[in-house]
Each structure stands twice: as structure tokens, then as C-alpha cells.
C-alpha positions in Angstrom: -12.6 -2.3 -16.2 -14.6 -1.3 -13.2 -13.5 1.6 -11.0 -14.2 2.3 -7.3 -14.6 5.9 -6.4 -14.6 7.0 -2.8 -16.2 10.4 -2.1 -15.2 12.4 0.9 -17.2 15.5 1.8 -15.5 18.8 1.7 -16.2 19.2 5.4 -14.2 16.0 6.2 -11.5 16.8 3.6 -11.1 20.3 5.1 -10.8 18.7 8.6 -7.7 16.7 7.5 -4.7 18.2 9.1 -2.8 18.0 5.8 -2.1 20.6 3.1 -4.6 20.1 0.2 -2.0 19.0 -2.3 -0.9 16.1 -0.1 -4.4 14.8 0.8 -5.1 12.4 -2.0 -1.6 10.7 -1.9 -1.7 10.5 1.9 -5.1 9.0 2.0 -4.1 6.4 -0.7 -1.0 5.5 1.4 -3.0 5.3 4.7 -5.7 3.1 3.1 -3.1 0.9 1.4 -1.2 0.3 4.7 -4.4 -0.5 6.7 -5.8 -2.9 4.0 -2.4 -4.7 3.8 -2.2 -4.9 7.6 -5.6 -6.4 7.8 -4.9 -8.9 5.1 -7.4 -7.4 2.7 -4.8 -6.5 0.0 -1.7 -8.3 -1.0 1.6 -6.4 -0.8 1.7 -5.9 -4.5 -1.8 -4.5 -4.7 -1.4 -2.3 -1.6 1.8 -1.0 -3.1 0.0 -0.2 -6.3 -2.8 1.6 -4.4 -0.2 3.6 -2.6 1.5 4.4 -5.9 4.9 3.5 -4.5 7.8 1.3 -5.5 8.3 -2.0 -3.7 11.1 -0.5 -1.6 9.2 2.7 -0.8 6.2 0.6 0.4 8.5 -1.7 2.5 9.9 1.4 4.1 6.5 2.9 4.8 5.4 -0.4 6.4 8.5 -0.3 8.6 7.8 3.3 9.6 4.2 2.3 10.5 5.4 -0.8 12.5 3.4 -3.1 10.2 4.5 -6.7 10.1 5.0 -8.1 6.6 3.3 -11.4 5.8 5.6 -13.7 3.9 4.3 -17.2 3.2 5.6 -20.3 1.3 4.2 -19.0 -1.9 6.1 -15.8 -1.6 9.3 -17.7 -0.8 8.7 -19.9 -3.9 8.2 -16.9 -6.1 11.4 -15.3 -4.8 13.4 -18.4 -5.3 12.1 -18.7 -8.9 13.1 -15.1 -9.5 16.6 -15.7 -8.2 17.0 -18.8 -10.4 16.0 -16.8 -13.4 18.6 -14.2 -12.6 21.5 -16.8 -12.6 
């Protein structure tokens, strides 16, 4: 498995107007939202990057006024899931 590591200089990290314990999780969430918004990550993968549940990530997108993309494939997957629950 390959791994992507993003290095941020201490100078930039110290310039973030966030308490140090919140920096990593906040950057992960910000990156996840923007990549999803630009269509570079699917909802599931963006949610994974943000380390949030499906509902938490939906809420975050709403707070950020990000439109959700929902296509026919998503609808088909949801309908299949509902049929399996019956």
C-alpha cells in the first residue's frame, strides 16, 4: 500500500489560527471538503479522509454550503441497499 505524506513547515503550521491539537484533524477535514467539492474525491473517500461518519460528513458539507453530487449510480446503489433491508 502506498502512502501520501504532506509536509507543512513549522512556520506555516504555527501560523494556523488553530490550537495545535486541532490542526491535523482540521486540515484533514478542510482538504476532504475541498477535494469533494471539486469532484476530485468521492463522498466515501472524502469522508474517509476527514475521518468522519457518513452523517457527520453530510453535516460538515451542509455547514460549508457544499452541494452534494448524487448521480444515477448513487441512486441505484441506494435502491439496492433498501431492497436488501426488506
